[in-house]
C-alpha positions as CSV (number, residue, x, y, z in Angstrom):
1,M,255.0,93.2,30.2
2,L,257.4,93.0,27.4
3,R,256.5,96.5,26.3
4,F,257.0,98.1,29.5
5,L,260.3,96.2,29.9
6,T,261.3,97.7,26.8
7,L,260.4,101.0,27.3
8,S,262.3,100.7,30.5
9,L,265.6,99.7,28.7
10,L,265.1,102.6,26.4
11,F,264.9,104.9,28.6
12,A,267.9,103.8,30.7
13,F,270.1,103.7,27.4
14,S,268.7,107.1,26.9
15,A,269.9,108.6,30.1
16,T,273.3,106.7,30.1
17,L,274.0,108.5,26.3
18,S,272.9,111.7,28.2
19,A,275.4,111.2,31.0
20,Q,278.1,109.9,28.6
21,T,277.4,113.2,26.5
22,A,277.6,115.8,29.4
23,D,281.2,114.0,30.6
24,E,282.2,114.7,26.7
25,V,281.2,117.9,26.8
26,I,282.9,118.4,30.5
27,D,286.0,116.4,29.0
28,N,286.4,118.8,26.2
29,Y,286.2,121.7,28.3
30,L,289.1,120.8,30.8
31,E,291.4,119.8,27.9
32,A,290.7,123.4,26.3
33,I,291.6,125.1,29.6
34,G,295.0,123.3,30.1
35,G,294.2,119.9,30.4
36,K,293.4,117.7,34.0
37,E,296.8,116.8,35.0
38,K,297.6,120.7,34.6
39,L,294.7,121.8,36.4
40,E,295.3,119.2,39.4
41,S,298.8,121.2,39.7
42,L,297.2,124.7,40.4
43,Q,297.7,125.3,43.7
44,S,297.4,129.2,44.2
45,M,297.1,132.4,42.0
46,K,297.4,135.9,41.9
47,I,295.1,138.0,39.8
48,V,295.6,142.1,39.5
49,G,292.5,143.5,37.9
50,E,290.0,146.9,37.3
51,S,286.9,146.4,38.2
52,A,283.5,148.8,37.4
53,S,280.5,148.8,39.2
54,Q,277.6,151.0,40.3
55,W,279.3,152.0,42.9
56,G,282.4,153.4,40.7
57,N,285.7,152.0,39.3
58,S,288.5,150.4,41.4
59,S,291.9,148.1,41.1
60,M,291.5,144.8,42.6
61,T,293.8,142.1,43.7
62,V,293.0,138.6,44.7
63,I,295.3,136.1,45.8
64,Q,293.9,132.0,46.1
65,K,295.4,128.9,47.7
66,A,294.0,125.8,47.6
67,P,291.9,124.2,48.5
68,N,289.6,127.3,49.4
69,M,291.5,130.4,51.0
70,L,290.6,133.4,49.6
71,K,291.9,137.3,49.8
72,R,290.1,140.2,48.0
73,I,291.5,143.4,48.3
74,I,289.7,146.5,46.3
75,N,291.3,150.3,46.3
76,A,288.9,152.7,45.9
77,A,289.3,156.5,46.5
78,G,292.8,156.1,47.7
79,S,291.8,153.3,50.7
80,D,292.0,149.5,50.7
81,M,289.1,147.2,51.7
82,T,289.9,143.4,52.3
83,F,287.5,140.6,52.0
84,A,289.2,137.1,53.1
85,Y,288.8,133.3,54.1
86,D,291.3,131.7,55.8
87,G,289.3,128.0,55.5
88,K,287.3,128.5,58.8
89,T,286.8,132.1,59.2
90,A,285.5,134.7,56.9
91,W,286.5,138.4,57.8
92,T,286.9,141.8,56.1
93,I,288.3,145.1,56.7
94,N,286.5,148.2,55.7
95,P,288.3,151.8,56.3
96,W,284.9,153.5,56.2
97,Q,283.4,151.3,59.0
98,S,284.3,150.2,62.6
99,G,287.5,152.3,62.1
100,G,289.0,150.3,60.1
101,K,289.7,147.3,62.2
102,P,289.1,143.7,61.3
103,Q,285.9,142.4,61.3
104,K,284.3,138.8,61.4
105,I,281.5,137.7,58.8
106,E,279.0,135.6,59.9
107,G,275.7,134.1,58.7
108,E,274.5,133.9,55.3
109,R,277.5,136.3,54.2
110,A,280.1,133.8,55.5
111,K,278.6,130.9,53.4
112,E,279.5,132.9,50.3
113,F,283.1,132.6,51.2
114,E,282.6,129.1,52.8
115,N,281.2,127.7,49.6
116,Q,283.8,128.6,47.0
117,E,286.8,126.4,46.2
118,M,289.7,127.1,44.4
119,A,289.8,124.3,42.1
120,D,287.4,124.0,38.8
121,P,284.4,122.4,40.4
122,F,284.2,120.1,37.2
123,L,287.4,118.6,37.8
124,D,286.8,115.2,39.4
125,Y,283.4,116.5,40.0
126,A,281.5,113.0,41.0
127,D,284.1,112.5,43.7
128,K,283.1,116.0,45.0
129,G,279.8,114.7,45.2
130,H,278.5,116.9,42.3
131,S,276.3,115.8,39.3
132,I,275.9,117.1,36.1
133,K,273.2,116.9,33.6
134,L,273.2,118.0,30.0
135,L,270.1,120.1,29.0
136,G,270.5,120.7,25.0
137,T,271.7,123.7,23.0
138,E,271.3,127.4,23.0
139,D,272.6,130.3,21.4
140,V,274.5,132.9,23.4
141,D,275.7,135.8,21.1
142,D,274.9,134.2,18.1
143,K,277.3,131.1,19.2
144,E,275.9,127.6,19.7
145,C,276.6,126.4,23.4
146,H,276.4,123.0,25.0
147,K,273.8,123.9,27.9
148,L,274.6,121.9,31.2
149,R,273.5,122.0,34.7
150,L,275.8,121.7,37.6
151,K,274.3,120.7,40.7
152,K,277.2,120.8,43.5
153,S,277.0,118.4,47.1
154,D,275.6,121.8,49.0
155,G,272.4,121.6,46.6
156,S,273.5,124.9,44.5
157,E,272.7,124.7,41.2
158,M,274.5,126.6,38.0
159,I,273.5,126.4,34.5
160,Y,276.8,126.7,32.2
161,Y,277.0,127.6,28.5
162,F,279.9,126.0,26.7
163,D,280.6,127.2,23.3
164,S,280.1,124.3,21.0
165,E,283.2,124.6,18.9
166,T,285.7,125.7,21.7
167,Y,284.2,124.6,24.7
168,H,284.9,127.9,26.5
169,P,282.1,128.6,28.9
170,L,280.5,132.2,27.6
171,Q,278.1,132.2,30.7
172,M,276.6,131.1,33.8
173,K,273.4,131.4,35.4
174,M,272.2,130.7,38.9
175,L,269.7,131.9,41.2
176,M,271.3,133.5,44.1
177,T,270.5,131.8,47.6
178,E,272.4,133.8,50.0
179,G,273.3,137.4,50.5
180,Q,271.6,140.5,49.7
181,A,270.4,139.4,46.3
182,K,268.9,136.2,47.6
183,G,266.2,135.4,45.3
184,S,267.2,137.2,42.1
185,L,268.7,135.4,38.6
186,M,272.5,136.4,38.6
187,V,274.0,135.9,34.7
188,T,278.0,135.9,34.6
189,R,279.3,136.2,31.1
190,F,282.8,135.6,30.3
191,S,284.9,136.6,27.5
192,D,288.4,137.4,26.4
193,Y,290.3,134.1,26.7
194,K,293.9,134.3,27.0
195,E,296.8,131.2,28.0
196,I,299.1,132.0,30.8
197,D,301.5,129.2,31.3
198,G,299.7,126.8,30.0
199,Y,295.8,127.7,31.7
200,L,293.4,129.3,29.7
201,F,291.8,132.0,31.5
202,A,288.9,134.6,30.8
203,H,290.5,138.1,31.1
204,A,287.0,139.8,31.1
205,T,283.9,138.9,33.5
206,E,280.6,140.6,33.6
207,Q,277.9,140.0,36.1
208,F,274.2,140.7,35.9
209,I,271.3,140.6,38.5
210,D,268.0,140.5,37.2
211,G,269.3,141.7,33.8
212,N,271.1,144.7,35.3
213,S,274.8,145.1,34.7
214,M,276.1,144.9,38.2
215,F,279.9,144.5,38.1
216,K,283.0,144.1,35.3
217,F,285.9,142.7,36.0
218,T,289.1,143.0,33.4
219,I,292.2,141.0,34.0
220,Q,295.6,142.9,33.8
221,S,297.8,140.3,35.0
222,I,297.8,136.6,36.5
223,E,300.4,134.9,38.5
224,V,300.0,131.0,38.7
225,N,301.4,129.1,41.7
226,P,302.9,131.7,43.6
227,D,304.4,130.9,46.9
228,L,301.9,131.8,49.3
229,K,302.0,131.6,52.9
230,N,298.7,130.4,55.0
231,E,299.2,133.3,57.2
232,E,298.3,136.2,54.4
233,F,294.8,134.8,55.0
234,K,294.6,134.5,58.4
235,F,292.2,136.9,60.7
236,P,294.4,139.5,62.1
237,E,294.0,139.1,65.6
């Protein structure tokens, strides 16, 4: 009986250390990208950049407003394609379909927008119902990284790789559970970190699906806390 109790206490102590270490990684990460107080003050953003994919190159403008409003405008071949979410309704305008009229996005595709949030998922993660677990270390491009699993309140899971020296995220992996790529492994790489108004942003992102490069995005400018009206995200009636 004593041996069983001793082992139980050891396992409990080990789990506590692991949780504390995971929290230390996240605390260092949040500090590296601006600090908790600074991150809590981030209420809106406007990002302008260039994207490249198997469908060609395009310019992209993204605006976001807390808690989860989003609008993405992609200019390709001289025409604008819009994807947006106003907190309740996901919608799109495709100049090559439906006569360019606004269309609501429903079903699994809508969930991709509904599950997004502007705030960093690690900021006050426990209050959001998320959990984290440290999975050890692993090299990414010859850099030792802390490998950490984030399980969100909706059941989705992502594996993040934080540079053990800078605590910058270098990579994120997740199994796609929705959309056309459902069942595929998505790997997102982050690089070219730059400071903007006290916040640190990765200015280069590349996404791979099952090992194939599908999308690259290079940020040209970021505007922090611009004055965005809710109407800018609303579905055009």
